[in-house]
N, C-alpha and C positions, 0 to 999 in steps of 0.2 A: 477697389480695383484688384483684379487677380494678378498674382505674380506670374511672370512669364515662365512657360514650361521649358525644361531643358530637353535637348535632343535625347533620344533613347540611348545613345551610346555613352552618355555621360552619367547615367544612373548608377546607383550602387549595385554591386553584385547581389544576386538573389540569396546567396547563402549568408549574407551579412546579418540578417535578422533571425536566423535559426536558433533554436534553443540549444545551449551547450549542455551535454549530458551531466547529470549530477555526480558528485564525488562519491565513489563507491569504495573508498579505502576502509570504511568501517562496516562494510557489508557482512564480513565474517563474524565480527563481534555482535552485530545486530541479530544475525541468524542464531547465534548461540543463545543470546538473551531471549529470543522468541521461543526457541525450543525449551529452554529452562522454564519459562513462564507457562508454556503449554503443558509441561509435565506437572508443574505444581498445581495449576488450575485446569484440570482435565476437561471440565465442562465448558470452559470459556471459548469463545470463538475469536476470530482475528480482530474483530472490532473492540472487544473487551481487552484483548492483549495490547492493542494499540493504545488504549487509555492507560493501561498500566505502564507501558513503555514511556508515554508522555509524562506521566507522574514521576517516573524514575529519572527523567532528564533527557531522554531521547526526544528529538523533534522530528517525528515521522508521521506521515499520513496513512490512512487505512489502506490505500491502494498499494503502497509499497509493502506494507505488512502482509496484505493478501497475496501479493505476487510471491513473496518469500515463503509464505504459508503453503501455497500450492506447489511451489518448487520442491519443498521438503517433503511432499507427500502427505501433508496433513489435510484432514477433512473434518468438517464439523460433525461431531458425534450426534446421532439422532436419538431422541427419546423414544422408547417403545410406547406406542399408542395404546391406551386402555380400551379394550373392547367391551361393549355393553351387551348383555345377554338379551335385551329386548323386553324384560319383565320389569314392571314397576317403575 
């Protein structure tokens, strides 16, 4: 048997189930660590930096690191493509 439905006026407010923003007290320290690792490992991208941060004890996902990476003006450095001369 189905439970009786409550009238619409008795339902919970819509914002009761919304996600609470994550704590950003450590955002500055995380940004400093990201920049320091990026300087040390110049060829690494944000995904490798995320792995290094997780190994160092930070529990962050790649999306947060990418957001900080782009906010700080970092871009993935691109390798120069080798051109073939067409012979041999």
